[in-house]
C-alpha positions as CSV (number, residue, x, y, z in Angstrom):
1,M,84.2,26.6,-69.0
2,L,85.8,24.1,-70.6
3,S,85.5,22.1,-73.9
4,R,86.9,18.5,-75.5
5,R,88.3,19.5,-78.5
6,C,89.1,16.6,-80.9
7,P,91.7,17.6,-84.2
8,A,90.1,15.3,-86.2
9,C,86.5,15.9,-85.1
10,T,87.2,19.4,-85.4
11,A,88.4,18.9,-89.1
12,A,85.6,16.9,-89.9
13,G,82.8,19.4,-88.7
14,H,81.9,17.4,-85.6
15,A,80.3,19.5,-82.7
16,V,82.5,20.3,-79.6
17,Y,80.9,19.6,-76.4
18,P,81.9,22.3,-73.6
19,L,82.1,20.8,-69.9
20,P,80.9,22.9,-67.0
21,E,83.6,23.7,-64.6
22,S,81.3,22.7,-61.7
23,S,80.3,19.3,-63.0
24,S,80.3,16.9,-60.2
25,V,83.4,14.9,-61.3
26,V,85.3,18.1,-60.9
27,I,83.8,19.1,-57.5
28,L,84.2,15.6,-56.2
29,L,87.8,15.6,-57.3
30,R,88.5,19.0,-55.7
31,R,87.0,18.1,-52.6
32,L,89.1,14.7,-52.6
33,I,92.2,16.7,-52.9
34,L,91.3,19.0,-50.3
35,L,90.3,16.1,-47.8
36,I,93.8,14.1,-48.5
37,A,95.4,17.4,-47.9
38,L,93.7,17.9,-44.6
39,L,94.6,14.2,-43.4
40,V,98.1,14.7,-44.1
41,T,98.6,18.0,-42.4
42,A,96.3,16.7,-39.3
43,L,98.3,13.4,-39.1
44,P,101.9,14.6,-36.7
45,A,99.0,16.4,-34.2
46,V,96.8,13.4,-34.0
47,A,100.2,11.3,-33.6
48,Q,100.9,13.8,-30.6
49,Q,97.8,13.7,-28.5
50,K,98.0,10.2,-27.4
51,T,95.7,9.6,-24.7
52,G,95.2,6.3,-22.1
53,P,92.2,4.7,-21.0
54,S,92.0,7.7,-18.4
55,G,91.3,10.4,-20.8
56,L,94.4,11.6,-20.0
57,P,97.5,12.5,-22.3
58,L,100.5,10.0,-22.5
59,P,103.2,10.7,-21.6
60,R,102.5,13.2,-18.9
61,F,104.2,14.0,-15.6
62,A,103.1,13.2,-11.9
63,S,105.0,12.6,-8.8
64,L,105.2,9.9,-6.0
65,A,102.9,10.3,-3.2
66,A,104.5,8.2,-0.6
67,D,107.9,7.5,1.2
68,R,108.2,3.8,0.0
69,I,106.6,2.5,-3.2
70,N,107.0,-0.7,-4.9
71,V,108.1,-0.7,-8.4
72,R,106.7,-4.0,-10.0
73,T,107.4,-5.9,-13.5
74,G,103.8,-5.7,-14.8
75,P,100.8,-4.1,-13.7
76,G,99.6,-5.7,-11.1
77,K,100.2,-7.1,-7.7
78,Q,101.1,-10.8,-9.0
79,Y,103.9,-9.5,-10.5
80,P,107.8,-9.2,-8.6
81,I,109.1,-6.2,-7.4
82,R,111.7,-4.3,-9.3
83,W,112.8,-2.1,-6.8
84,I,111.5,0.5,-4.3
85,Y,111.4,4.1,-4.4
86,A,112.0,5.8,-1.2
87,R,111.4,9.3,-2.1
88,N,108.0,11.3,-1.7
89,G,107.6,13.7,-4.6
90,L,110.2,12.4,-7.0
91,P,108.9,13.4,-10.8
92,V,108.3,10.3,-12.9
93,K,106.8,10.6,-16.2
94,I,103.8,8.1,-17.1
95,V,104.1,6.1,-20.2
96,E,101.6,3.7,-20.3
97,E,98.2,2.7,-18.5
98,F,96.5,-0.3,-17.7
99,D,93.2,-0.4,-15.6
100,T,94.2,1.1,-11.9
101,W,98.2,0.8,-12.8
102,R,100.5,3.0,-14.5
103,K,104.2,2.5,-16.0
104,I,106.5,4.9,-15.0
105,Q,109.8,6.2,-16.2
106,D,112.1,8.1,-13.9
107,Q,114.9,10.6,-14.9
108,D,117.5,7.8,-15.6
109,G,115.1,5.9,-17.9
110,D,114.2,3.2,-15.5
111,D,110.9,2.0,-15.9
112,G,108.2,0.1,-14.1
113,W,104.5,-0.3,-12.9
114,V,102.9,1.4,-10.0
115,H,99.4,1.4,-9.0
116,V,97.7,4.8,-9.3
117,S,96.8,5.5,-5.9
118,L,100.8,5.8,-5.2
119,L,101.1,8.8,-7.8
120,S,100.1,12.4,-7.5
121,G,99.5,14.7,-9.6
122,R,101.2,17.7,-8.2
123,R,104.3,18.7,-10.1
124,T,107.5,18.9,-9.4
125,V,111.2,18.6,-11.0
126,S,114.3,17.3,-10.4
127,I,117.7,19.2,-10.8
128,L,119.9,17.3,-13.2
129,A,124.0,17.0,-13.0
130,T,125.0,20.4,-12.3
131,V,124.1,23.3,-9.6
132,A,121.4,25.1,-10.8
133,E,120.5,28.6,-10.5
134,L,116.9,29.7,-9.3
135,R,116.5,33.3,-10.9
136,R,114.2,36.0,-9.9
137,T,112.7,36.2,-13.9
138,P,113.1,33.9,-16.5
139,D,115.8,36.2,-18.1
140,P,119.1,34.3,-18.0
141,D,121.0,37.8,-16.7
142,A,118.5,38.1,-13.6
143,S,119.2,37.9,-10.0
144,V,120.1,34.7,-8.4
145,L,117.7,33.8,-5.7
146,L,119.3,30.3,-4.5
147,R,122.0,27.7,-5.9
148,A,120.2,23.7,-5.8
149,E,122.6,21.1,-6.0
150,P,121.5,18.1,-8.5
151,G,118.8,15.6,-7.2
152,V,117.0,18.4,-5.3
153,I,113.3,18.4,-6.0
154,G,111.4,21.8,-6.6
155,R,107.5,21.9,-7.3
156,L,106.7,23.1,-10.7
157,I,104.2,26.1,-10.7
158,S,104.5,27.1,-14.7
159,C,106.6,27.2,-18.0
160,N,107.4,29.4,-20.5
161,P,108.9,27.8,-23.8
162,S,112.7,28.5,-22.2
163,A,112.4,28.3,-18.5
164,C,110.0,27.3,-15.8
165,E,108.9,29.0,-12.8
166,I,110.1,26.6,-9.8
167,E,109.4,26.6,-5.9
168,I,112.1,25.3,-4.0
169,E,112.1,25.6,0.0
170,Q,109.7,28.2,-0.1
171,R,111.3,30.3,-2.8
172,R,110.2,31.0,-6.1
173,G,112.0,31.6,-9.2
174,W,112.9,30.5,-12.8
175,L,114.9,27.7,-13.9
176,E,116.0,27.3,-17.6
177,R,114.7,24.3,-19.1
178,T,117.9,22.4,-19.5
179,H,118.8,22.1,-15.8
180,F,115.9,20.0,-14.5
181,W,113.9,17.1,-15.2
182,G,109.9,16.7,-15.0
183,V,108.5,18.6,-18.2
184,L,108.2,17.8,-21.5
185,P,109.9,19.8,-24.4
186,D,106.7,21.0,-25.8
187,E,105.0,21.8,-22.7
188,A,104.6,25.3,-22.2
189,T,101.1,25.9,-19.9
190,L,100.6,23.1,-17.0
191,P,97.5,21.0,-16.6
192,T,95.9,21.6,-13.3
193,G,96.7,19.0,-10.4
């Protein structure tokens, strides 16, 4: 038990009143401190889990679902076309949503709006600037199954923290994450789609 001591009061012979440790003020303060601590530690996780109006996470990856896709300056047909993609299966990052329109970004950082019907949940990756070696296992010393040149597109199967399983030309193997574009840095297990 806590007690209040007043030196002048004790010297004068006045009573000392004990304060119970479980007083409502002490309990309230402890709960408030715990709540603040939980909120502070949860904020970074909440910030990383942004979702769009569709209920799906943002950003996320998808792929182009047609051979010819108009990329617009805004979310609607009334907006002018900025450029045209002519590559089915190209991986794109969805960074924003508005109604049935998605703002996408390509591996060069160029962005624009496309209709959701022109995107696929099928996950693909694009080989970056150097020839990449598709290996039999995630081990960097594993045997090489094939070499893929920059711009080659492969289908994404699964990932671990350092490499992802990719299918290129009906051959499955593993690529280190640094050799391709199409996966978020902290993405280890992939959503279905």
